[in-house]
TORDREN-17859 format. One record per residue (C-alpha): residue number from 1; residue in three letters; z, y, x. Coordinates in steps of 0.2 Angstrom, whole numbers, plus 5000, padded with zeros to 4 digits. Example, Ala and Ser with C-alpha at 12.3 -4.5 7.8 and 13.67 -1.06 7.14 Angstrom:
2
1/ala/5039/4978/5062
2/ser/5036/4995/5068
! end
This chain:
861
1/glu/5063/5358/5003
2/lys/5077/5355/4993
3/phe/5084/5343/5004
4/leu/5088/5358/5016
5/arg/5094/5372/5005
6/glu/5106/5359/4996
7/his/5112/5347/5007
8/thr/5130/5346/5013
9/ile/5141/5340/5025
10/val/5160/5338/5032
11/ile/5166/5346/5047
12/thr/5182/5345/5057
13/gln/5193/5361/5062
14/asn/5205/5363/5071
15/asp/5221/5375/5061
16/asn/5221/5386/5081
17/gln/5200/5388/5076
18/thr/5196/5402/5069
19/ser/5182/5403/5056
20/asp/5171/5419/5048
21/asp/5175/5413/5030
22/glu/5194/5414/5030
23/glu/5194/5426/5019
24/glu/5186/5419/5007
25/asp/5194/5404/4994
26/ile/5188/5386/5002
27/leu/5192/5371/4995
28/trp/5200/5359/5012
29/glu/5197/5340/5011
30/pro/5211/5330/5010
31/val/5218/5322/5027
32/asn/5228/5310/5035
33/glu/5247/5311/5036
34/glu/5243/5306/5054
35/glu/5231/5320/5059
36/tyr/5241/5335/5057
37/gly/5233/5349/5061
38/val/5216/5345/5057
39/arg/5207/5352/5042
40/arg/5192/5346/5037
41/arg/5178/5355/5024
42/arg/5160/5354/5016
43/ile/5149/5368/5022
44/pro/5129/5370/5018
45/ala/5121/5357/5033
46/tyr/5107/5370/5037
47/ala/5110/5386/5030
48/gly/5121/5393/5041
49/his/5108/5387/5058
50/leu/5091/5393/5047
51/gln/5101/5410/5044
52/arg/5105/5411/5063
53/ile/5088/5409/5065
54/val/5082/5422/5054
55/asn/5093/5435/5062
56/arg/5088/5427/5081
57/glu/5107/5423/5084
58/tyr/5106/5413/5100
59/tyr/5121/5399/5106
60/tyr/5124/5409/5119
61/glu/5141/5401/5122
62/lys/5133/5382/5124
63/ser/5130/5383/5142
64/glu/5128/5394/5157
65/asp/5111/5401/5159
66/his/5106/5401/5139
67/gly/5101/5382/5144
68/pro/5102/5371/5127
69/gln/5098/5383/5111
70/gly/5099/5399/5123
71/arg/5081/5402/5120
72/val/5075/5392/5106
73/phe/5085/5384/5091
74/leu/5084/5366/5092
75/leu/5082/5359/5074
76/glu/5089/5339/5072
77/val/5087/5329/5057
78/pro/5094/5313/5056
79/leu/5084/5301/5045
80/gln/5105/5294/5043
81/glu/5106/5311/5033
82/leu/5093/5310/5021
83/val/5098/5295/5015
84/asp/5115/5299/5014
85/phe/5107/5313/5001
86/gly/5096/5299/4992
87/glu/5081/5301/4998
88/ala/5080/5283/5007
89/asp/5063/5282/5005
90/leu/5056/5299/5012
91/ala/5067/5292/5027
92/gln/5060/5276/5027
93/arg/5043/5284/5030
94/ala/5047/5295/5040
95/ser/5052/5282/5051
96/glu/5036/5275/5049
97/asn/5024/5291/5050
98/thr/5033/5302/5061
99/leu/5022/5313/5069
100/arg/5013/5317/5053
101/tyr/5034/5320/5044
102/glu/5037/5330/5062
103/glu/5022/5341/5054
104/ile/5028/5342/5037
105/phe/5044/5345/5042
106/ser/5039/5362/5052
107/gln/5029/5369/5036
108/val/5044/5367/5025
109/val/5056/5374/5038
110/asp/5041/5388/5039
111/ser/5042/5390/5020
112/val/5061/5393/5018
113/leu/5063/5404/5032
114/glu/5049/5415/5025
115/thr/5060/5419/5009
116/met/5076/5420/5019
117/thr/5078/5441/5026
118/arg/5087/5447/5040
119/ser/5108/5449/5036
120/thr/5116/5462/5042
121/pro/5122/5462/5062
122/his/5138/5459/5067
123/glu/5148/5470/5079
124/glu/5146/5456/5093
125/asp/5125/5455/5089
126/his/5117/5442/5100
127/ser/5100/5446/5091
128/ala/5084/5450/5105
129/pro/5072/5463/5101
130/pro/5054/5460/5096
131/asp/5043/5448/5109
132/ser/5027/5448/5112
133/val/5023/5436/5100
134/glu/5031/5446/5085
135/leu/5021/5463/5092
136/leu/5005/5453/5093
137/tyr/5006/5445/5075
138/gln/5011/5463/5068
139/his/4995/5471/5076
140/arg/4986/5457/5070
141/leu/4991/5459/5051
142/ala/4989/5478/5053
143/gln/4969/5473/5063
144/gln/4966/5459/5047
145/glu/4972/5474/5032
146/ala/4961/5485/5042
147/gln/4944/5474/5045
148/glu/4949/5468/5024
149/ala/4951/5487/5020
150/ala/4934/5492/5028
151/arg/4923/5476/5021
152/gln/4927/5482/5003
153/glu/4922/5498/5006
154/ala/4905/5492/5013
155/gln/4903/5480/4998
156/ala/4906/5494/4985
157/ala/4894/5506/4991
158/ala/4881/5491/4992
159/ala/4884/5486/4978
160/his/4875/5494/4967
161/asn/4854/5490/4973
162/gln/4862/5476/4982
163/gln/4873/5465/4973
164/phe/4864/5446/4975
165/ala/4860/5449/4993
166/ala/4879/5455/4997
167/asn/4886/5438/4987
168/glu/4875/5425/4996
169/asn/4879/5435/5013
170/asn/4898/5433/5009
171/asn/4895/5412/5003
172/glu/4885/5410/5019
173/gln/4900/5420/5030
174/asp/4912/5408/5021
175/asn/4903/5392/5026
176/asn/4897/5397/5041
177/asn/4917/5402/5047
178/pro/4925/5379/5044
179/arg/4908/5373/5054
180/ser/4912/5386/5070
181/ser/4930/5384/5070
182/ala/4927/5362/5066
183/ala/4918/5361/5083
184/asn/4935/5364/5096
185/gly/4950/5371/5082
186/ala/4948/5384/5085
187/thr/4949/5399/5070
188/gln/4953/5415/5069
189/gln/4969/5410/5059
190/phe/4986/5415/5063
191/pro/4993/5397/5064
192/pro/5010/5396/5062
193/ile/5017/5386/5076
194/leu/5013/5404/5087
195/leu/5031/5411/5078
196/arg/5042/5395/5078
197/arg/5057/5398/5088
198/tyr/5063/5382/5085
199/glu/5060/5363/5090
200/ile/5063/5348/5077
201/arg/5069/5333/5083
202/ile/5071/5319/5069
203/leu/5082/5306/5074
204/pro/5082/5287/5068
205/leu/5091/5278/5056
206/gly/5111/5278/5061
207/arg/5112/5288/5073
208/arg/5121/5305/5069
209/gly/5117/5323/5076
210/ala/5124/5332/5090
211/leu/5117/5347/5090
212/pro/5127/5363/5078
213/pro/5128/5360/5062
214/phe/5133/5344/5066
215/asp/5145/5344/5084
216/asn/5158/5346/5071
217/gln/5152/5333/5058
218/tyr/5164/5320/5053
219/val/5161/5304/5044
220/ala/5173/5293/5035
221/pro/5175/5276/5043
222/lys/5167/5268/5029
223/leu/5153/5277/5033
224/lys/5149/5275/5051
225/leu/5136/5263/5054
226/glu/5131/5256/5070
227/glu/5121/5265/5081
228/pro/5103/5259/5082
229/thr/5101/5245/5094
230/ala/5091/5250/5109
231/val/5077/5238/5116
232/ser/5069/5235/5130
233/leu/5050/5239/5133
234/arg/5045/5221/5131
235/gln/5051/5224/5112
236/val/5040/5233/5109
237/arg/5024/5230/5099
238/ser/5009/5234/5091
239/his/5015/5237/5076
240/his/5028/5250/5081
241/met/5012/5264/5084
242/gly/5017/5277/5076
243/arg/5033/5272/5073
244/leu/5052/5281/5079
245/val/5057/5268/5091
246/ser/5072/5268/5102
247/leu/5070/5262/5121
248/lys/5087/5259/5135
249/gly/5078/5258/5153
250/met/5079/5267/5169
251/ile/5072/5281/5175
252/val/5060/5278/5193
253/arg/5050/5294/5192
254/ala/5051/5312/5187
255/ser/5038/5325/5186
256/asp/5039/5345/5191
257/val/5043/5353/5173
258/lys/5025/5365/5171
259/pro/5020/5376/5156
260/gln/5007/5364/5142
261/thr/4997/5374/5130
262/val/5001/5372/5114
263/val/4992/5388/5106
264/ala/4976/5397/5117
265/thr/4973/5413/5112
266/tyr/4954/5423/5116
267/ser/4947/5437/5112
268/cys/4930/5439/5110
269/asp/4921/5455/5122
270/his/4908/5457/5111
271/cys/4916/5460/5094
272/gly/4934/5461/5098
273/ala/4942/5448/5087
274/glu/4956/5437/5094
275/ile/4952/5418/5090
276/tyr/4966/5405/5092
277/gln/4965/5388/5097
278/pro/4980/5375/5092
279/thr/4980/5361/5106
280/pro/4998/5353/5100
281/tyr/4999/5336/5112
282/gln/4984/5337/5121
283/arg/4983/5336/5137
284/glu/4967/5340/5139
285/phe/4954/5354/5128
286/met/4939/5362/5129
287/pro/4938/5379/5127
288/pro/4926/5385/5111
289/lys/4908/5394/5117
290/ala/4904/5402/5103
291/cys/4914/5415/5095
292/pro/4918/5410/5075
293/ser/4920/5428/5069
294/pro/4906/5431/5053
295/thr/4903/5447/5066
296/cys/4896/5437/5079
297/gln/4890/5423/5068
298/gln/4877/5435/5056
299/gly/4872/5447/5075
300/gly/4870/5430/5085
301/gly/4880/5436/5098
302/gly/4898/5428/5103
303/gln/4889/5418/5117
304/tyr/4901/5415/5130
305/ser/4910/5431/5127
306/leu/4927/5423/5123
307/gln/4943/5428/5136
308/leu/4958/5417/5138
309/gln/4973/5428/5135
310/thr/4989/5420/5141
311/arg/5001/5436/5135
312/gly/4996/5430/5119
313/ser/4996/5410/5120
314/lys/5009/5399/5118
315/phe/5017/5388/5133
316/val/5031/5374/5132
317/lys/5041/5364/5147
318/phe/5030/5350/5148
319/gln/5039/5333/5160
320/glu/5032/5317/5160
321/leu/5047/5305/5166
322/lys/5043/5284/5170
323/leu/5054/5272/5161
324/gln/5056/5256/5168
325/glu/5067/5241/5162
326/leu/5082/5236/5168
327/pro/5085/5223/5179
328/ser/5094/5212/5165
329/gln/5081/5214/5153
330/val/5069/5206/5162
331/pro/5065/5186/5160
332/met/5064/5174/5176
333/gly/5048/5176/5186
334/his/5043/5193/5176
335/val/5038/5210/5183
336/pro/5048/5223/5177
337/arg/5036/5234/5164
338/ser/5035/5253/5164
339/leu/5031/5267/5151
340/ser/5026/5286/5152
341/val/5037/5297/5142
342/his/5033/5315/5137
343/cys/5046/5328/5137
344/arg/5044/5345/5129
345/gly/5052/5359/5129
346/glu/5074/5358/5128
347/leu/5071/5337/5130
348/thr/5066/5341/5149
349/arg/5078/5344/5164
350/leu/5089/5331/5153
351/ala/5088/5316/5167
352/ser/5082/5311/5185
353/pro/5077/5296/5195
354/gly/5093/5285/5195
355/asp/5098/5287/5176
356/val/5099/5272/5163
357/ile/5094/5283/5147
358/thr/5093/5279/5129
359/ile/5080/5286/5123
360/asp/5073/5288/5104
361/gly/5053/5295/5102
362/ile/5036/5289/5095
363/tyr/5026/5275/5102
364/leu/5010/5284/5103
365/pro/4992/5279/5110
366/gln/4982/5291/5122
367/arg/4966/5289/5129
368/leu/4964/5286/5147
369/ala/4950/5302/5148
370/glu/4948/5312/5133
371/ser/4929/5319/5141
372/gly/4919/5316/5157
373/phe/4914/5299/5165
374/lys/4933/5292/5165
375/ala/4930/5292/5145
376/leu/4912/5285/5146
377/lys/4919/5271/5156
378/ala/4934/5268/5149
379/gly/4925/5264/5131
380/leu/4939/5260/5120
381/val/4952/5258/5129
382/ser/4970/5268/5128
383/thr/4983/5267/5136
384/thr/5002/5270/5127
385/tyr/5018/5283/5130
386/leu/5033/5288/5121
387/his/5032/5305/5115
388/ala/5053/5308/5116
389/gln/5063/5315/5102
390/asn/5080/5313/5109
391/ile/5088/5309/5126
392/his/5107/5299/5129
393/val/5110/5297/5147
394/his/5122/5283/5149
395/lys/5127/5283/5169
396/lys/5133/5301/5171
397/ser/5138/5310/5188
398/tyr/5155/5311/5195
399/asp/5155/5330/5189
400/gln/5153/5326/5169
401/asp/5169/5316/5162
402/leu/5172/5310/5146
403/leu/5184/5322/5137
404/asn/5169/5335/5135
405/asp/5158/5318/5127
406/thr/5154/5325/5110
407/asn/5152/5306/5105
408/leu/5170/5303/5108
409/ser/5185/5304/5092
410/pro/5199/5316/5095
411/lys/5209/5299/5093
412/glu/5200/5290/5108
413/lys/5200/5306/5119
414/ala/5221/5306/5116
415/asp/5221/5286/5121
416/leu/5211/5291/5136
417/gln/5221/5303/5143
418/gln/5236/5293/5139
419/ala/5230/5280/5149
420/ile/5226/5290/5165
421/asp/5244/5299/5164
422/asp/5250/5282/5164
423/ile/5241/5277/5181
424/ala/5243/5292/5188
425/his/5263/5293/5186
426/cys/5265/5274/5190
427/glu/5273/5267/5205
428/asp/5257/5262/5216
429/pro/5241/5269/5207
430/val/5231/5264/5221
431/gly/5239/5246/5219
432/arg/5234/5246/5200
433/leu/5217/5252/5201
434/ser/5211/5240/5216
435/ser/5218/5227/5205
436/ser/5206/5231/5192
437/ile/5191/5233/5203
438/ala/5183/5213/5200
439/pro/5200/5206/5193
440/glu/5193/5188/5190
441/ile/5189/5188/5212
442/phe/5205/5181/5217
443/gly/5212/5193/5233
444/his/5205/5202/5245
445/glu/5217/5217/5240
446/asp/5214/5228/5256
447/ile/5195/5224/5251
448/lys/5197/5231/5235
449/arg/5209/5246/5241
450/ala/5193/5251/5254
451/leu/5180/5251/5239
452/leu/5191/5262/5228
453/leu/5192/5272/5241
454/gln/5173/5271/5244
455/leu/5172/5276/5225
456/val/5182/5291/5228
457/gly/5176/5297/5243
458/gly/5180/5314/5255
459/val/5177/5330/5256
460/thr/5160/5333/5262
461/arg/5162/5348/5273
462/ala/5148/5362/5274
463/leu/5151/5375/5290
464/pro/5145/5391/5292
465/asp/5134/5388/5303
466/gly/5123/5375/5292
467/met/5132/5360/5299
468/arg/5136/5346/5286
469/ile/5149/5332/5289
470/arg/5147/5319/5277
471/gly/5161/5314/5268
472/asp/5154/5296/5259
473/leu/5164/5282/5266
474/asn/5150/5266/5271
475/leu/5155/5248/5271
476/cys/5151/5232/5279
477/leu/5157/5216/5272
478/met/5154/5199/5282
479/gly/5158/5184/5283
480/asp/5158/5165/5276
481/pro/5146/5161/5262
482/gly/5156/5159/5246
483/val/5170/5172/5246
484/ala/5162/5183/5234
485/lys/5154/5195/5244
486/ser/5137/5199/5232
487/gln/5150/5198/5217
488/leu/5161/5212/5225
489/leu/5144/5224/5225
490/lys/5137/5218/5207
491/his/5156/5227/5202
492/val/5154/5242/5211
493/ala/5136/5244/5207
494/ser/5140/5242/5188
495/ile/5158/5258/5191
496/ala/5146/5271/5200
497/pro/5139/5283/5188
498/arg/5125/5276/5200
499/gly/5125/5264/5208
500/val/5110/5254/5213
501/tyr/5108/5237/5221
502/thr/5096/5229/5231
503/thr/5095/5217/5243
504/gly/5090/5215/5262
505/lys/5074/5202/5264
506/gly/5069/5209/5245
507/ser/5067/5229/5250
508/ser/5055/5238/5262
509/gly/5060/5252/5273
510/val/5051/5262/5260
511/gly/5058/5253/5247
512/leu/5072/5261/5251
513/thr/5070/5279/5258
514/ala/5053/5286/5250
515/ala/5034/5282/5247
516/val/5019/5292/5245
517/thr/5012/5288/5228
518/lys/4998/5298/5217
519/asp/5000/5306/5203
520/met/4993/5301/5189
521/ala/4994/5318/5179
522/thr/4987/5328/5193
523/gly/4979/5319/5204
524/glu/4990/5326/5219
525/met/5000/5314/5232
526/ala/5017/5315/5226
527/leu/5036/5306/5235
528/glu/5044/5294/5224
529/gly/5062/5292/5229
530/gly/5067/5275/5234
531/ala/5084/5265/5231
532/leu/5094/5276/5242
533/val/5085/5290/5236
534/leu/5088/5284/5217
535/ala/5106/5281/5221
536/asp/5110/5301/5225
537/gln/5128/5305/5223
538/gly/5132/5287/5221
539/ile/5133/5271/5229
540/cys/5119/5262/5236
541/cys/5123/5240/5238
542/ile/5112/5231/5249
543/asp/5115/5213/5250
544/glu/5108/5201/5263
545/phe/5109/5214/5276
546/asp/5107/5204/5290
547/lys/5092/5197/5284
548/met/5083/5213/5283
549/asp/5066/5217/5295
550/glu/5072/5229/5312
551/ala/5058/5241/5308
552/asp/5063/5242/5289
553/arg/5083/5244/5296
554/thr/5080/5260/5306
555/ala/5077/5269/5293
556/ile/5094/5268/5286
557/his/5102/5278/5302
558/glu/5098/5294/5297
559/val/5104/5290/5278
560/met/5120/5285/5285
561/glu/5125/5299/5297
562/gln/5114/5314/5291
563/gln/5109/5309/5272
564/gln/5095/5313/5272
565/val/5076/5305/5271
566/ser/5064/5313/5284
567/ile/5048/5310/5278
568/ala/5028/5314/5286
569/lys/5017/5305/5280
570/ala/4998/5310/5271
571/gly/5003/5328/5274
572/ile/5018/5331/5267
573/val/5033/5334/5278
574/ala/5047/5333/5267
575/thr/5067/5330/5269
576/leu/5075/5322/5252
577/asn/5094/5321/5248
578/ala/5100/5303/5250
579/arg/5120/5306/5250
580/ala/5124/5289/5245
581/ala/5139/5278/5251
582/val/5131/5263/5259
583/leu/5141/5246/5254
584/ala/5131/5231/5264
585/ala/5135/5212/5264
586/ala/5129/5201/5279
587/asn/5132/5184/5284
588/pro/5134/5174/5299
589/leu/5117/5170/5309
590/tyr/5123/5155/5310
591/gly/5128/5149/5294
592/arg/5148/5151/5295
593/tyr/5155/5162/5309
594/asn/5158/5156/5327
595/arg/5173/5161/5331
596/his/5171/5159/5350
597/lys/5157/5173/5350
598/ser/5155/5190/5348
599/leu/5152/5200/5335
600/ser/5135/5205/5337
601/glu/5131/5185/5344
602/asn/5135/5178/5325
603/val/5129/5197/5316
604/asn/5112/5202/5320
605/leu/5114/5218/5318
606/pro/5115/5231/5333
607/asn/5128/5242/5338
608/ser/5121/5258/5334
609/leu/5121/5253/5315
610/leu/5139/5245/5314
611/ser/5146/5261/5322
612/arg/5141/5271/5307
613/phe/5152/5260/5296
614/asp/5168/5267/5292
615/leu/5176/5251/5289
616/leu/5169/5233/5296
617/phe/5180/5218/5285
618/leu/5176/5201/5290
619/ile/5179/5189/5278
620/leu/5182/5170/5282
621/asp/5185/5155/5274
622/ile/5198/5147/5283
623/ala/5207/5128/5274
624/asn/5227/5131/5271
625/val/5236/5122/5257
626/asp/5245/5137/5247
627/arg/5230/5146/5248
628/asp/5219/5135/5243
629/met/5229/5129/5229
630/ala/5232/5147/5222
631/leu/5214/5151/5223
632/ala/5209/5135/5212
633/arg/5224/5139/5200
634/his/5218/5158/5198
635/val/5199/5150/5196
636/thr/5204/5138/5181
637/leu/5213/5151/5174
638/val/5200/5163/5173
639/his/5188/5150/5163
640/gln/5200/5145/5151
641/asn/5205/5163/5147
642/glu/5188/5167/5149
643/gly/5193/5182/5159
644/leu/5212/5188/5164
645/asp/5214/5199/5146
646/lys/5219/5183/5137
647/thr/5232/5176/5146
648/asp/5250/5172/5141
649/asp/5265/5168/5147
650/arg/5267/5151/5151
651/glu/5250/5151/5162
652/lys/5257/5167/5173
653/glu/5274/5158/5177
654/asp/5262/5143/5182
655/asp/5252/5153/5193
656/ser/5267/5162/5200
657/asp/5273/5147/5209
658/gly/5267/5149/5228
659/glu/5270/5168/5227
660/asp/5283/5167/5239
661/asp/5273/5157/5255
662/met/5256/5170/5252
663/asp/5264/5189/5251
664/glu/5265/5188/5269
665/asp/5250/5185/5277
666/gly/5246/5195/5295
667/pro/5234/5208/5298
668/ala/5227/5193/5311
669/asp/5221/5183/5297
670/arg/5208/5189/5285
671/gly/5212/5204/5281
672/thr/5215/5201/5263
673/ser/5232/5199/5252
674/thr/5231/5184/5242
675/ala/5246/5189/5230
676/ala/5231/5190/5216
677/thr/5239/5182/5202
678/lys/5254/5192/5200
679/asp/5264/5196/5183
680/asp/5258/5213/5181
681/asp/5240/5210/5185
682/ala/5234/5201/5169
683/thr/5245/5214/5159
684/asp/5239/5230/5172
685/ile/5221/5227/5171
686/val/5212/5246/5170
687/thr/5198/5246/5160
688/pro/5182/5250/5169
689/arg/5177/5269/5159
690/val/5198/5272/5164
691/val/5193/5269/5182
692/arg/5177/5279/5178
693/glu/5185/5294/5171
694/tyr/5202/5293/5184
695/ile/5188/5295/5200
696/cys/5180/5307/5191
697/arg/5196/5319/5188
698/ala/5200/5315/5208
699/arg/5183/5321/5215
700/arg/5189/5338/5207
701/his/5201/5339/5221
702/gln/5195/5347/5239
703/pro/5210/5339/5249
704/val/5214/5348/5266
705/val/5221/5342/5281
706/pro/5240/5355/5283
707/pro/5244/5361/5301
708/asp/5258/5349/5299
709/val/5248/5334/5297
710/ala/5236/5337/5311
711/pro/5245/5335/5327
712/tyr/5250/5317/5318
713/ile/5233/5313/5316
714/val/5230/5316/5334
715/glu/5245/5309/5341
716/ala/5236/5292/5331
717/tyr/5220/5293/5337
718/val/5225/5293/5355
719/ser/5238/5279/5353
720/leu/5222/5267/5345
721/arg/5211/5274/5361
722/leu/5222/5267/5372
723/gln/5227/5252/5361
724/glu/5209/5248/5362
725/lys/5205/5253/5380
726/arg/5217/5238/5382
727/ser/5207/5227/5374
728/ser/5189/5220/5379
729/asn/5184/5218/5363
730/asp/5165/5231/5363
731/gln/5161/5229/5345
732/thr/5176/5236/5338
733/ala/5177/5253/5350
734/met/5187/5266/5344
735/thr/5176/5280/5344
736/ala/5176/5302/5338
737/arg/5166/5291/5321
738/gln/5183/5282/5318
739/leu/5191/5298/5320
740/leu/5181/5304/5306
741/ser/5185/5289/5295
742/ile/5205/5291/5295
743/leu/5200/5311/5290
744/arg/5189/5303/5276
745/leu/5201/5288/5271
746/ser/5215/5299/5269
747/gln/5205/5313/5260
748/ala/5201/5299/5247
749/leu/5219/5292/5245
750/ala/5226/5313/5242
751/arg/5213/5314/5230
752/leu/5218/5299/5221
753/arg/5238/5306/5222
754/phe/5227/5321/5213
755/ser/5234/5332/5228
756/asp/5225/5346/5237
757/phe/5234/5343/5254
758/val/5233/5326/5264
759/ala/5251/5318/5268
760/arg/5256/5308/5281
761/gln/5257/5293/5272
762/asp/5240/5296/5268
763/val/5235/5295/5285
764/asp/5249/5282/5288
765/glu/5239/5270/5275
766/ala/5221/5275/5282
767/ile/5225/5268/5300
768/arg/5232/5254/5293
769/leu/5217/5248/5283
770/thr/5208/5254/5298
771/his/5218/5242/5309
772/met/5216/5230/5295
773/ser/5196/5227/5296
774/lys/5200/5230/5317
775/ala/5211/5215/5317
776/ser/5202/5204/5304
777/leu/5187/5204/5318
778/glu/5199/5198/5329
779/asp/5202/5180/5333
780/pro/5221/5177/5328
781/thr/5233/5167/5338
782/gly/5238/5149/5327
783/ser/5227/5153/5309
784/ala/5212/5147/5317
785/ser/5217/5132/5318
786/gly/5224/5131/5300
787/gly/5242/5132/5304
788/leu/5259/5131/5294
789/glu/5262/5148/5283
790/ser/5278/5147/5290
791/thr/5272/5150/5306
792/val/5262/5163/5303
793/arg/5278/5170/5292
794/glu/5286/5171/5307
795/asp/5273/5177/5317
796/val/5273/5191/5306
797/thr/5291/5194/5307
798/ser/5293/5193/5323
799/arg/5280/5206/5328
800/ile/5287/5220/5314
801/phe/5302/5217/5326
802/gln/5295/5220/5342
803/val/5288/5235/5336
804/leu/5305/5240/5332
805/arg/5312/5237/5348
806/glu/5298/5244/5358
807/tyr/5300/5260/5348
808/ser/5318/5262/5353
809/ala/5315/5259/5370
810/ala/5302/5271/5370
811/ser/5313/5282/5362
812/gly/5326/5278/5376
813/asn/5340/5274/5361
814/asp/5343/5254/5362
815/gln/5354/5256/5347
816/glu/5345/5265/5332
817/val/5329/5271/5328
818/asp/5323/5282/5313
819/phe/5318/5272/5297
820/arg/5307/5282/5291
821/thr/5298/5282/5309
822/ala/5299/5265/5309
823/glu/5293/5262/5295
824/ala/5275/5271/5299
825/met/5275/5263/5315
826/ala/5275/5248/5308
827/ile/5261/5253/5295
828/arg/5251/5260/5305
829/lys/5248/5243/5314
830/gly/5243/5235/5300
831/phe/5257/5230/5291
832/thr/5263/5233/5273
833/asn/5278/5240/5264
834/gln/5283/5225/5259
835/gln/5281/5215/5274
836/phe/5293/5226/5282
837/gln/5304/5227/5269
838/thr/5304/5207/5270
839/cys/5308/5208/5288
840/leu/5322/5220/5286
841/glu/5330/5208/5273
842/glu/5326/5193/5287
843/tyr/5334/5200/5302
844/glu/5351/5207/5291
845/ala/5354/5191/5285
846/leu/5352/5185/5304
847/arg/5366/5202/5309
848/val/5355/5208/5323
849/ile/5350/5225/5313
850/gln/5360/5233/5302
851/val/5353/5247/5288
852/asn/5366/5259/5282
853/gln/5366/5263/5264
854/thr/5354/5280/5262
855/arg/5341/5271/5272
856/thr/5340/5284/5285
857/his/5343/5275/5300
858/ile/5342/5256/5309
859/tyr/5356/5249/5321
860/phe/5352/5234/5333
861/leu/5369/5225/5333
! end
């Protein structure tokens, strides 16, 4: 009680924030000069919060639908605050016997609230009118007073002739009440839990509060402690029973939120008394058979006369979660362990399947069955569960940005905002972000661009007639062993807020879509989502895609296009959302890719499945002296410096020797540019946290295709169809799905520019990526035999020049062409802007062409 009344904390307040105590003389805490505009003051920790509970002034502004603290108050008791108050011994005892001290803290809060009076409401009064519980309590007090007065009158009337008998009868009544109430916990006393409008959460040592009044708390740097280490389920032992523990894992199943009885209220048909049966933390209870009131006990009635009154009972929200170990926490050769988590009140609906969470709770035992034949059969065997106290979700969705996170300091938010602004205003934000995806992996620039666009995604269109056009991008990486396909998948799964990694041989069709299981709580059949359902609004990475069974692979067809999972099993007909982007990696059928055979002969995948991928990249391991030299230098650099962040200028200069020969790879090569060791790569690497926040900002935009760009897309699609018609490759035929792929890629590029409109350069880049993925599946001329790099460079420049000549001949002007149109035509053919500029410089040096000073026209000499 002394802690609740006297404990104070320091809060941070900006100059533009108003306070209710501005008219009073407030002692402000000193601040540093660099924190100009920020004021700090010391306030009582719980006094204002308890007064709001008495006044019933809910925090309506905290959420949209009166969510957290909208209908109930949350009272956090950080044990670290008890230590700061000087009660370290009490904090230690509370962490060892948390469930008991939770009830003690509730009793102390009740006693403090009884001494407080309701203050005068303000002009904007958020207090609520009395509800049924308060009316029931007032009626119950009036009824008890009337019964006590009638009893005193009856005793006074019979006192002159039966004093001794009355005293003996009273003693017998007083002794009957405890015996009758001890059977099932039923009593006539009004339970305090029935009037509690708050929930107490005990936080472990080291964890600060995040709700009022601790939401604006300032902690000095010297007083900041490390967060309590979250352990795995495997490290929880028997000595943790009853203690407050912190666990980290993944939610694999979440039950429906159902009401749980906390206090059951009965009314007696015989005597009219009201009986209360508290049932906290119990899954099932036995209702009392006899009324424990003195009237029924003396008269012999009240058998089977109790009727449950749901209006006067109290229910709380209850949800059961299944927490499973993370893959990184499971030792080699072991099976992941799982634990049931019981969430009550406002802790429900905070986590969904697929979320990685850190949860603080009380480790408690639970009987397999409270009564009946199951309890007799189980004997003394008990299972364990976690009584949740606090939940922190790590992998959030893209809709929740970090700037609204209360755990970040203002300086961290400012640094994060500055980093995002620097990327958005740089010359090539897409290239800088793509180079930060798996920077330790050499090359694969175009593939990393495609992975970045997959993380961003296009815009999902919901048409008025109910038709839904997906906006997620599906990618497939095929190639020889040892080209870092699995590493790319692992990195993307770690960046995505909801990323699930699985392998094809170790996954079944049920494990990918959904399985029908039996709910242990209710005994009913329920659906448990698989990998694709857990990755909803995220990315599902499937490695060894070619090694899946054909029966299991057919379950992915509906997910990749309709983004739904249809289930008709065991009497359950349902449709689950699987709005996930699929990133698959496949190996060739015969170990290495055979260029003399078709794609379907090399990769055992049907064409109906390949057509659902927006981009297909073929990564080949071709022997090349310069490329192998740069790759070896890059790998040794990473191992020498333990990453790219510790490189120095001397090593970067050594790695930049062979760049001139490597930047001219044509679209007929591996589909990637190998200039991954540029000078600015080691210094401009963006952290995954900034990349995730940038993608979160980009996904807020919903770009549309303007009327002036739509004919340009139509023309590009028709030209690509004519080009594919001349080709004899049936595996990479341009279909209407490829047109939607170009639109999705263009929308993702527009999102990365923080734009709401698709520009022509976005369409050109999308067509270039599509052409690069197509060209990587074709047999290049000259590169399969490992020819010289100069031959490849000459072939690239001659191809670009041939594109210029063909365009000038088609336009009817053999003397000049428009510069921007020629550049767009070259990019559309699959060449990069740098290759186009290099071609112009070389042919200008040979005096074959000439570019004017304003760079608007190209003249043929």
